[in-house]
C-alpha positions as CSV (number, residue, x, y, z in Angstrom):
1,X,52.1,-4.9,-67.4
2,X,54.8,-3.7,-69.7
3,X,56.4,-5.5,-72.6
4,X,59.3,-4.4,-74.8
5,X,60.1,-5.0,-78.4
6,X,63.5,-4.3,-80.0
7,X,62.6,-1.9,-82.8
8,X,63.7,-0.2,-86.1
9,X,61.2,1.7,-88.1
10,X,58.3,0.4,-86.1
11,X,59.2,-3.1,-86.9
12,X,60.8,-5.9,-84.8
13,X,64.7,-5.4,-85.3
14,X,66.0,-8.9,-86.1
15,X,69.1,-8.3,-84.1
16,X,68.3,-7.4,-80.5
17,X,71.8,-6.1,-79.6
18,X,71.8,-3.4,-82.3
19,X,68.3,-2.2,-82.5
20,X,67.6,1.5,-82.8
21,X,65.1,1.7,-79.9
22,X,62.8,-0.3,-77.9
23,X,59.1,0.1,-78.2
24,X,57.5,-0.2,-74.7
25,X,53.8,-1.1,-74.5
26,X,51.8,-1.0,-71.3
27,X,49.2,-3.6,-71.7
28,X,46.0,-4.7,-70.0
29,X,46.4,-8.6,-70.2
30,X,42.8,-9.1,-68.9
31,X,41.2,-6.9,-71.7
32,X,43.9,-8.1,-74.2
33,X,44.7,-4.4,-75.3
34,X,47.5,-1.9,-75.5
35,X,47.0,1.0,-73.0
36,X,50.0,3.1,-73.7
37,X,53.3,3.1,-75.7
38,X,56.7,4.8,-75.4
39,X,60.2,4.4,-76.8
40,X,63.6,3.9,-75.1
41,X,66.7,4.7,-77.1
42,X,69.0,1.7,-77.4
43,X,72.3,1.9,-75.5
44,X,75.6,1.7,-77.5
45,X,77.2,-1.8,-77.8
46,X,76.0,-5.3,-77.7
47,X,72.7,-5.9,-76.0
48,X,74.0,-8.7,-73.7
49,X,77.0,-6.5,-72.7
50,X,75.0,-3.3,-72.1
51,X,72.9,-2.3,-69.0
52,X,69.7,-2.8,-71.1
53,X,68.4,-5.8,-69.1
54,X,68.6,-3.9,-65.7
55,X,67.2,-0.8,-67.4
56,X,64.2,-2.7,-68.7
57,X,63.7,-4.5,-65.5
58,X,63.7,-1.2,-63.5
59,X,61.0,0.1,-65.9
60,X,58.8,-2.9,-64.9
61,X,59.3,-4.8,-68.2
62,X,58.1,-8.5,-67.8
63,X,58.2,-9.6,-71.4
64,X,60.6,-8.9,-74.3
65,X,59.2,-9.9,-77.9
66,X,62.3,-10.2,-80.2
67,X,63.6,-11.5,-83.4
68,X,66.7,-13.5,-82.9
69,X,69.2,-13.2,-80.1
70,X,72.1,-15.0,-78.6
71,X,71.8,-17.2,-75.6
72,X,73.9,-14.7,-73.7
73,X,71.3,-12.0,-74.1
74,X,68.5,-14.3,-73.3
75,X,70.3,-15.5,-70.0
76,X,71.0,-11.8,-69.1
77,X,67.4,-10.8,-69.6
78,X,66.1,-13.9,-67.9
79,X,68.3,-13.2,-64.8
80,X,66.7,-9.7,-64.8
81,X,63.2,-11.4,-64.5
82,X,62.2,-10.7,-68.1
83,X,60.7,-13.5,-70.2
84,X,61.9,-13.7,-73.8
85,X,60.1,-14.8,-76.9
86,X,62.1,-15.0,-80.0
87,X,61.1,-15.5,-83.5
88,X,59.0,-12.4,-83.8
89,X,58.9,-10.2,-86.9
90,X,56.9,-7.5,-88.4
91,X,55.1,-4.4,-87.2
92,X,55.7,-4.0,-83.4
93,X,52.0,-3.2,-82.6
94,X,50.8,-6.2,-84.5
95,X,53.4,-8.4,-82.9
96,X,52.2,-7.2,-79.3
97,X,48.6,-7.7,-80.3
98,X,49.3,-11.4,-81.4
99,X,51.2,-11.8,-78.0
100,X,48.1,-10.5,-76.1
101,X,46.0,-13.0,-78.1
102,X,48.2,-15.8,-76.9
103,X,49.3,-16.8,-80.3
104,X,53.1,-16.3,-79.9
105,X,55.5,-18.8,-78.6
106,X,59.3,-18.6,-78.2
107,X,60.8,-20.0,-81.5
108,X,63.9,-21.1,-79.5
109,X,66.2,-19.8,-82.3
110,X,69.4,-18.3,-81.1
111,X,71.4,-16.0,-83.3
112,X,74.7,-17.7,-83.1
113,X,76.4,-15.6,-85.8
114,X,75.9,-12.5,-83.6
115,X,76.9,-13.9,-80.2
116,X,78.5,-11.1,-78.0
117,X,82.2,-11.5,-77.5
118,X,84.5,-10.1,-75.0
């Protein structure tokens, strides 16, 4: 299984739509460990208006662990078959390991100040 984390300097970027890159981890959910990692450069523009949801979906991403993000981005990612957990922060590997342990839940917090606009 693959999971993605919007990243900046190996930490969760608090603003999904403007992250530097995505850290992609291939994980073994049975053994609860990270098997492989790669990065994907972030597209230009707001996350919910870019093609990032389809790109991540095409890569086989099933879960996105993020800081805050607007409802538009959550909707676009969900429509692409990607589960979103908001409220994450800190080192991307540590966050992924917490998710594998089952200790992360979606905060439900939306980033209203950074909603994408046409």
